[in-house]
C-alpha positions in Angstrom: 97.9 117.0 106.0 99.9 114.2 106.4 99.1 111.6 103.5 99.6 107.8 104.3 98.8 104.7 101.5 98.6 101.3 102.9 98.2 98.1 101.7 98.7 94.3 103.0 101.3 92.7 101.4 98.4 89.7 100.6 96.4 89.1 97.5 94.4 86.6 99.3 90.4 88.0 99.7 89.7 86.9 103.7 93.5 88.0 104.3 94.2 88.2 108.5 96.7 91.1 107.4 94.4 93.0 105.0 92.1 93.4 107.9 94.5 94.2 110.1 96.2 97.5 107.2 92.1 98.0 107.3 92.0 99.0 111.1 95.4 99.9 111.2 94.1 102.7 108.4 91.2 103.8 110.6 93.2 104.4 113.4 95.9 106.8 111.3 92.6 108.6 109.8 91.2 108.9 113.0 94.7 110.8 113.9 94.6 112.8 111.7 95.7 111.6 108.3 94.6 111.4 105.4 94.3 107.5 104.1 94.0 105.6 100.7 93.6 101.8 101.3 95.0 99.6 98.0 94.7 96.1 97.1 97.8 94.4 95.1 96.0 92.4 93.4 94.5 95.9 91.6 98.2 95.8 90.6 99.1 92.7 88.8 102.7 92.7 87.8 105.3 89.9 86.5 108.5 88.0 88.0 110.4 91.1 88.5 113.3 90.0 86.2 116.0 92.7 84.6 116.3 90.8 80.9 112.2 91.5 80.6 112.1 95.1 82.0 114.6 95.5 79.1 113.3 94.0 76.9 109.7 95.3 77.4 110.4 98.2 80.2 107.8 98.3 83.1 104.7 96.7 83.3 102.0 99.8 83.9 101.0 98.4 86.9 103.9 99.7 88.1 103.2 102.7 86.4 100.2 103.6 88.3 101.1 102.3 91.3 104.2 104.9 91.6 101.2 107.4 90.6 99.8 106.3 94.1 103.3 106.2 95.7 104.4 109.3 94.9 101.0 111.3 96.0 102.1 110.2 99.6 103.8 110.6 102.0 103.9 107.3 103.6 102.7 103.6 103.8 101.0 101.3 106.6 101.8 97.8 105.6 101.0 94.6 106.3 102.8 92.1 106.0 102.2 88.6 105.7 104.8 85.9 107.1 105.8 83.1 104.2 108.2 80.9 105.7 109.8 83.1 108.8 110.7 86.2 106.0 108.0 88.5 103.4 105.7 87.5 101.2 107.1 87.1 97.3 104.6 89.7 96.1 105.5 92.5 98.7 108.6 91.6 97.6 108.1 92.1 93.5 106.2 95.2 94.6 109.1 96.8 96.4 112.2 95.5 93.9 109.7 96.5 90.7 108.8 100.1 92.5 112.7 100.3 93.7 113.5 100.7 89.6 114.3 104.0 88.2 112.6 105.3 85.6 113.3 108.1 83.5 111.4 110.5 85.1 112.1 109.3 88.3 114.6 109.9 91.1 116.6 106.8 92.6 114.4 104.8 95.3 111.9 108.3 94.6 108.9 105.6 96.0 110.5 104.6 98.8 113.9 107.4 100.2 113.0 109.9 102.5 109.2 108.1 103.1 107.6 106.9 106.4 106.4 103.9 107.2 104.1 101.8 110.2 104.4 97.6 109.5 102.4 95.6 111.5 101.4 91.6 111.1 98.9 89.1 111.6 99.0 85.8 111.8 97.0 82.4 112.9 100.4 81.6 114.9 101.6 82.4 118.8 103.7 84.4 117.2 102.4 86.7 114.4 104.3 87.5 111.8 107.4 88.8 113.8 109.9 87.2 111.8 108.9 88.0 108.8 108.4 91.9 109.7 112.7 92.0 110.5 113.2 90.7 106.5 110.9 93.5 105.9 112.5 95.7 107.8 116.0 95.9 106.7 114.7 95.8 102.9 113.1 99.3 103.7 115.2 100.6 105.7 118.4 100.3 103.5 116.4 101.4 100.4 115.9 104.5 102.3 112.7 104.4 104.4 111.8 105.8 107.7 111.0 102.4 109.8 108.7 103.3 112.6 110.5 101.6 115.5 107.5 100.2 117.3 105.8 97.8 115.4 102.6 95.3 116.2 102.7 91.7 115.6 99.1 90.8 116.6 98.9 86.1 117.2 96.2 84.5 116.9 94.2 86.3 114.1 91.5 84.2 113.4 90.3 85.1 116.7 91.9 89.2 116.9 89.1 91.3 115.0 84.9 92.0 116.0 82.7 91.9 114.0 82.8 95.0 112.9 87.0 94.8 112.0 88.1 96.4 115.1 90.8 94.9 117.1 89.0 92.6 120.1 91.8 93.0 122.3 91.6 96.5 124.3 95.7 96.3 124.6 96.6 95.7 120.8 93.6 98.0 120.0 95.3 100.4 121.8 98.7 100.2 120.7 97.8 100.2 117.3 96.1 103.5 117.9 99.4 104.8 119.2 101.5 103.5 116.5 99.4 105.4 114.0 99.5 108.2 115.9 103.4 108.3 115.7 103.5 107.4 112.0 101.3 110.4 111.3 103.2 113.4 113.6 106.4 111.9 112.4 105.6 111.3 108.6 103.8 115.2 109.0 107.6 116.7 110.4 109.8 115.0 107.4 107.0 115.7 105.1 106.4 119.4 106.5 
C-alpha cells in the first residue's frame, strides 16, 4: 500500500493549511493510500546552522522525523505563504532533513519521493506565490512534485463544520490531485 506523510509548514494551532492538509489526507485515504498526518510543532528544531551541526550534531527531533520520512513513499505538503514565499518552519525542516547523517544516503529524505502541494490563505491568491518557491526547492533535491496543485483562496471561508471543503469544485480538484498522488507514488515506489 502506498504510504503518504502529510503535514503543513505551519505550527499554528488553528492553521488553515493544517485544515487543508487534513482534507487532502482524507482524499488520499479514499484513493487507497495509508496516510500519516503529523504536526511540525511536535518536531522542534533550531534554525539550521552548519557550525552548530558540526559541534552538536543534528537535533533529536530530526532523527524522529527522518524515521517517519523513511517509512513513507510520498508527501502531502500544506504550504502557508509568508511574504510571497515559503515559511521559515517548512524551509528549516527541509534543510535539516536534507543533511546527510552517517547511516543515510545523500538526500535520502527526498530523492525519488512524490509530493502534492496545497496551500490556502484568507486572501484572493490562496498562497499560490509561495508554492512556486516550494516547488523549486523540492524539485532541486529530487522530489517528483505533481504538476497540479491546489491554491485555495479565502481559506477562512473554505471549510464546512466537518472540515471538508465547502466548495464542490475545490473538493473535486483536491480528490483528483490526491488520486493522482496515490497512483503516481504507487508506480514509482513499486
